[in-house]
C-alpha positions as CSV (number, residue, x, y, z in Angstrom):
1,M,-120.3,20.3,47.1
2,K,-121.4,18.0,49.9
3,V,-121.3,19.6,53.4
4,L,-121.9,17.1,56.2
5,V,-123.4,18.8,59.3
6,V,-123.5,16.8,62.5
7,D,-125.3,18.2,65.6
8,D,-127.7,16.5,68.0
9,N,-129.8,19.7,68.2
10,Q,-132.4,19.9,65.4
11,M,-132.6,23.7,65.7
12,N,-128.9,24.0,65.2
13,L,-129.1,21.7,62.2
14,D,-131.9,23.8,60.7
15,L,-129.9,27.0,61.2
16,F,-126.7,25.6,59.7
17,C,-128.6,24.2,56.7
18,H,-130.3,27.6,56.2
19,M,-126.9,29.4,56.2
20,L,-125.5,26.8,53.8
21,S,-128.4,27.3,51.4
22,M,-127.0,30.9,50.9
23,L,-123.9,29.3,49.3
24,D,-124.6,28.2,45.8
25,V,-121.9,25.6,45.9
26,A,-122.9,23.9,49.1
27,K,-125.3,21.0,49.5
28,P,-126.1,20.4,53.2
29,L,-126.3,16.9,54.6
30,P,-127.7,17.2,58.1
31,M,-127.3,14.3,60.7
32,Q,-128.2,14.3,64.4
33,D,-126.4,11.0,65.2
34,A,-122.5,11.1,65.1
35,A,-122.3,7.3,64.8
36,E,-124.7,7.4,61.8
37,A,-122.6,10.1,60.3
38,L,-119.4,8.1,60.7
39,A,-121.1,5.1,59.1
40,W,-122.1,7.3,56.2
41,C,-118.6,8.5,55.7
42,A,-117.3,4.9,55.7
43,H,-118.8,4.6,52.2
44,R,-119.0,8.2,50.9
45,T,-116.7,11.2,51.0
46,P,-118.0,14.6,52.0
47,D,-116.3,17.8,50.8
48,L,-116.5,19.4,54.2
49,V,-117.7,18.5,57.7
50,V,-119.3,20.9,60.3
51,I,-119.3,19.1,63.7
52,D,-120.6,20.3,67.1
53,Y,-118.3,19.5,70.0
54,M,-121.0,19.0,72.7
55,M,-122.9,15.9,71.7
56,P,-124.0,12.8,73.7
57,G,-122.1,9.5,73.2
58,I,-119.6,10.4,70.5
59,D,-118.6,14.1,71.0
60,G,-116.9,16.2,68.4
61,L,-113.3,15.2,69.4
62,E,-114.1,11.5,69.2
63,F,-115.9,12.0,65.9
64,L,-112.8,13.8,64.5
65,R,-110.5,11.1,65.7
66,R,-112.5,8.3,64.1
67,F,-113.2,10.4,61.0
68,R,-109.5,10.9,60.3
69,D,-108.9,7.2,60.6
70,L,-111.3,6.5,57.7
71,P,-109.8,6.0,54.2
72,N,-109.5,9.2,52.1
73,M,-110.6,11.4,55.0
74,R,-107.2,13.0,55.9
75,E,-107.7,15.8,53.4
76,V,-111.4,16.6,54.0
77,P,-111.7,20.0,55.9
78,V,-113.4,19.8,59.3
79,V,-114.9,22.8,61.1
80,M,-115.7,22.3,64.8
81,V,-118.3,24.3,66.6
82,T,-117.4,25.2,70.2
83,A,-118.2,27.7,72.9
84,D,-115.9,30.7,73.3
85,T,-114.6,29.4,76.7
86,E,-113.6,25.9,75.4
87,V,-109.9,26.7,74.6
88,G,-108.6,23.3,75.7
89,V,-111.1,21.6,73.4
90,R,-109.8,23.7,70.5
91,H,-106.2,22.7,71.3
92,Q,-107.2,19.0,71.3
93,A,-109.1,19.5,68.0
94,L,-106.0,21.1,66.4
95,R,-103.9,18.1,67.4
96,L,-106.6,15.9,65.7
97,S,-106.2,18.1,62.6
98,A,-109.3,20.3,62.7
99,N,-109.1,22.9,60.1
100,D,-111.2,25.7,61.6
101,F,-113.6,26.7,64.4
102,L,-116.9,28.4,64.7
103,T,-117.9,30.0,68.1
104,K,-121.4,29.8,69.5
105,P,-123.6,31.6,68.9
106,V,-122.6,31.3,65.2
107,N,-122.6,34.4,63.2
108,S,-124.1,33.8,59.7
109,I,-121.7,36.1,57.9
110,E,-118.6,34.6,59.6
111,F,-120.1,31.1,58.9
112,N,-120.6,31.7,55.2
113,V,-117.2,33.3,54.7
114,R,-115.3,30.6,56.5
115,I,-117.2,27.7,54.9
116,G,-117.1,29.4,51.5
117,N,-113.3,29.7,51.7
118,L,-112.8,26.1,52.8
119,L,-115.1,24.8,50.0
120,A,-113.1,26.9,47.5
121,L,-109.8,25.3,48.8
122,R,-111.4,21.9,48.7
123,Q,-112.5,22.4,45.1
124,A,-109.0,23.5,44.2
125,Q,-107.6,20.4,46.0
126,L,-109.9,18.1,44.1
127,Q,-109.0,19.7,40.8
128,L,-105.3,19.3,41.6
129,A,-105.9,15.7,42.5
130,T,-107.7,15.1,39.2
131,R,-105.0,16.8,37.3
132,A,-102.3,14.8,39.1
133,E,-104.1,11.5,38.3
134,G,-104.4,12.6,34.7
135,L,-100.7,13.3,34.5
136,A,-100.0,10.0,36.3
137,Q,-102.1,8.1,33.7
138,A,-100.3,9.9,30.9
139,V,-97.0,8.9,32.4
140,R,-98.2,5.3,32.7
141,R,-99.3,5.2,29.1
142,A,-96.0,6.7,27.9
143,T,-94.0,4.3,30.0
144,A,-96.1,1.4,28.7
145,A,-95.5,2.5,25.1
146,I,-91.8,2.7,25.7
147,V,-91.7,-0.7,27.3
148,A,-93.8,-2.2,24.5
149,R,-91.4,-0.7,21.9
150,E,-88.4,-2.1,23.8
151,Q,-90.0,-5.5,24.0
152,E,-90.8,-5.4,20.2
153,A,-87.3,-4.4,19.3
154,I,-85.8,-7.1,21.5
155,H,-88.2,-9.8,20.1
156,R,-87.3,-8.8,16.5
157,L,-83.5,-8.9,17.3
158,S,-84.0,-12.3,19.0
159,R,-85.9,-13.6,15.9
160,A,-83.0,-12.3,13.7
161,A,-80.7,-14.5,15.6
162,E,-83.0,-17.5,15.4
163,F,-83.5,-17.1,11.7
164,R,-79.8,-17.6,11.2
165,D,-80.3,-21.1,12.7
166,N,-83.1,-23.6,12.4
167,D,-85.5,-22.1,15.0
168,T,-88.5,-19.9,14.5
169,G,-90.5,-17.1,16.1
170,S,-92.9,-19.7,17.4
171,H,-90.0,-21.4,19.3
172,L,-89.3,-18.1,21.0
173,L,-92.9,-17.7,22.1
174,R,-93.3,-21.2,23.4
175,M,-90.0,-21.4,25.3
176,A,-90.7,-18.0,26.8
177,A,-94.2,-19.2,27.9
178,Y,-92.6,-22.4,29.4
179,A,-90.1,-20.2,31.3
180,R,-93.0,-18.2,32.8
181,L,-94.7,-21.4,33.9
182,I,-91.6,-22.6,35.6
183,A,-91.0,-19.3,37.3
184,Q,-94.6,-19.1,38.5
185,R,-94.4,-22.7,39.9
186,L,-91.2,-21.8,41.7
187,G,-93.1,-19.0,43.5
188,L,-91.5,-16.0,41.9
189,D,-93.7,-12.8,42.0
190,A,-95.7,-11.7,38.9
191,A,-93.2,-8.9,37.9
192,E,-90.3,-11.3,37.9
193,C,-92.2,-14.0,36.0
194,D,-93.0,-11.3,33.4
195,L,-89.4,-10.3,33.2
196,I,-88.2,-13.9,32.7
197,C,-90.8,-14.4,30.0
198,E,-89.8,-11.2,28.2
199,A,-86.1,-11.8,28.5
200,A,-86.0,-15.5,27.6
201,P,-86.2,-14.9,23.8
202,M,-82.7,-13.3,24.0
203,H,-81.1,-16.5,25.1
204,D,-79.4,-17.2,21.7
205,I,-78.9,-13.6,20.5
206,G,-75.1,-14.3,20.5
207,K,-75.6,-16.5,17.4
208,V,-75.4,-13.4,15.3
209,G,-71.7,-13.5,16.0
210,I,-71.2,-17.1,14.9
211,P,-69.9,-17.5,11.2
212,D,-72.4,-19.1,8.8
213,A,-69.9,-21.8,8.0
214,V,-70.2,-23.0,11.6
215,L,-73.7,-22.1,12.4
216,L,-75.2,-23.6,9.2
217,K,-72.8,-26.5,8.7
218,P,-74.6,-29.7,7.6
219,G,-73.2,-32.4,9.6
220,P,-71.1,-32.8,12.8
221,L,-68.9,-29.9,14.0
222,T,-65.1,-30.4,14.5
223,A,-63.7,-29.7,17.9
224,E,-62.5,-26.2,16.7
225,E,-65.9,-25.5,15.2
226,R,-67.7,-26.6,18.4
227,A,-65.5,-24.2,20.4
228,I,-66.6,-21.4,18.1
229,M,-70.2,-22.3,18.5
230,Q,-69.9,-22.4,22.2
231,R,-68.8,-18.7,22.2
232,H,-72.4,-17.6,21.5
233,P,-73.4,-17.3,25.2
234,Q,-70.5,-15.0,25.8
235,I,-71.2,-13.0,22.6
236,G,-74.8,-12.6,23.6
237,A,-73.9,-11.4,27.1
238,E,-71.5,-8.9,25.7
239,I,-74.2,-7.6,23.3
240,L,-76.6,-7.1,26.2
241,A,-74.1,-6.0,28.8
242,D,-73.9,-2.7,30.7
243,S,-77.5,-1.7,30.0
244,E,-79.6,0.2,32.6
245,S,-82.7,-1.7,31.4
246,A,-83.7,-4.5,33.8
247,L,-85.0,-6.4,30.7
248,L,-81.6,-6.3,29.0
249,Q,-79.8,-7.2,32.2
250,A,-82.0,-10.3,32.6
251,G,-81.4,-11.1,28.9
252,A,-77.6,-10.9,29.5
253,T,-77.9,-13.2,32.5
254,I,-79.9,-15.7,30.5
255,A,-77.6,-15.5,27.4
256,I,-74.5,-16.3,29.4
257,S,-75.9,-19.1,31.6
258,H,-78.5,-21.0,29.7
259,H,-76.0,-23.6,28.4
260,E,-74.5,-24.3,31.9
261,R,-75.5,-27.7,33.3
262,Y,-76.6,-28.4,36.8
263,D,-73.8,-31.0,37.1
264,G,-71.1,-28.5,36.1
265,A,-70.5,-30.0,32.6
266,G,-71.9,-27.1,30.6
267,Y,-70.4,-24.0,29.1
268,P,-69.0,-21.3,29.0
269,H,-67.9,-21.3,32.6
270,G,-68.7,-24.8,33.9
271,L,-70.9,-23.5,36.7
272,A,-72.8,-26.1,38.8
273,G,-75.9,-26.2,40.9
274,Q,-77.0,-23.0,42.6
275,A,-74.0,-21.1,41.2
276,I,-75.9,-21.0,37.9
277,P,-78.2,-18.0,37.9
278,L,-81.8,-19.0,38.4
279,Y,-82.9,-17.4,35.2
280,G,-80.4,-19.5,33.3
281,R,-81.6,-22.7,35.0
282,I,-85.2,-21.9,34.1
283,V,-84.5,-21.1,30.5
284,A,-82.3,-24.2,30.0
285,V,-85.3,-26.4,30.8
286,A,-87.7,-24.4,28.7
287,D,-85.4,-24.2,25.7
288,V,-84.4,-27.9,25.6
289,F,-88.0,-29.0,26.2
290,D,-89.3,-27.0,23.3
291,A,-86.4,-28.2,21.1
292,L,-87.2,-31.8,21.9
293,T,-90.9,-31.5,21.2
294,T,-90.7,-29.5,18.0
295,A,-90.2,-30.9,14.5
296,R,-87.4,-29.4,12.5
297,P,-86.3,-29.9,8.9
298,Y,-83.6,-32.3,10.2
299,K,-85.6,-34.2,12.9
300,P,-89.1,-35.1,13.9
301,G,-90.5,-33.7,17.2
302,W,-90.7,-36.0,20.2
303,D,-94.0,-36.9,21.7
304,L,-94.8,-35.5,25.1
305,A,-94.2,-38.8,27.0
306,R,-90.7,-39.2,25.5
307,A,-89.7,-35.6,26.3
308,V,-91.0,-36.0,29.9
309,D,-88.9,-39.1,30.3
310,Y,-85.8,-37.3,29.1
311,L,-86.4,-34.5,31.6
312,H,-86.7,-37.0,34.4
313,T,-83.4,-38.6,33.4
314,Q,-81.7,-35.3,33.3
315,R,-82.8,-34.1,36.8
316,G,-79.7,-33.1,38.6
317,G,-77.6,-33.7,35.5
318,H,-78.3,-31.3,32.8
319,F,-81.1,-29.5,34.6
320,D,-82.0,-28.1,38.0
321,P,-84.4,-30.7,39.6
322,A,-86.7,-27.9,40.9
323,C,-87.1,-26.4,37.4
324,V,-87.8,-29.8,35.9
325,D,-90.4,-30.6,38.5
326,A,-92.0,-27.1,38.1
327,L,-92.5,-27.6,34.3
328,L,-93.8,-31.2,34.7
329,A,-96.3,-30.0,37.3
330,E,-97.8,-27.8,34.6
331,L,-98.3,-30.2,31.7
332,D,-101.9,-29.2,31.0
333,A,-100.7,-25.6,30.6
334,V,-97.8,-26.9,28.4
335,L,-100.3,-28.4,26.0
336,V,-102.3,-25.2,25.9
337,I,-99.1,-23.3,24.9
338,Q,-98.3,-25.8,22.2
339,R,-101.7,-25.5,20.7
340,R,-101.6,-21.7,20.9
341,F,-98.2,-21.4,19.2
342,H,-98.5,-24.3,16.8
343,E,-95.4,-24.9,14.7
344,P,-96.0,-25.3,10.9
345,T,-94.7,-28.6,9.5
346,P,-91.2,-28.1,8.1
347,T,-90.9,-28.8,4.4
348,V,-87.2,-28.0,3.7
349,M,-84.9,-30.8,4.8
350,R,-81.3,-30.3,5.7
351,S,-78.9,-31.9,8.2
352,A,-78.5,-30.7,11.7
353,A,-75.8,-28.3,12.5
């Protein structure tokens, strides 16, 4: 273990290094200049420091003060060498978190016992830190595995809802990626952008509660059927409600609010403007944009220019203007997402529900 010895007297350094050589675990690192020793510690971590109090320029107390201010040096044991009469110095050193003292002239047996004990404690400390980091890594791996399983289960449930309609898994991936783009452009932090991206696929999970006769009806819906269809946001929110999972909570918010309109003409609650949760406003733009630009068995996909024009016309109407502007500012990234999650050309034709 590395023992840094700082003393301006070469004879003292030689003596300390000789005594340290009697300890099999100690590797002495002698230095006469305290400033040089501090510079060394700025990039390396000793296992123990032996520092003389009486030195020119930077004395032992000032060295200790600066040493403790360096990163990762709060736990490194420091032994200060003082004269027997320097009680006040010892008190100051204790306040600066010195761990032990050696009295001049230094007795070799006392030196080796004290240094040996401190090195044993330091070794145990390092072993505990290594074990703690190993446990922390294991917890992180286990947590990541749980989160991954949660995300997979949610994605599969979301796809189950989409398969009952005309949408696909590729739609979920694209619209979630668009939602992330919007969130990033709006300045949300990375964790929240990830949360929106992961929760967005749950937007239509309430469709599992809509009868096939309504959900899959070829042709226009009656007023009564439309009212049934418009229950799916509430159904989705109820499916996801009351969970302790932040992901499911975000999914519930998106499910209940992604069909609200910025002008208040949406459903299920007719919310307007900032009263609509931000997650719902983001996903509304991402969902509709992907629906417009994707071919379905009952319609061709719009080209990018036509979809962009539509978003412009719906700023402040259907959509939050800030969310529209955020997506349109990332059109290069939009094209990358479309290429990455390319939609196969549909072959089965049926009318729109």
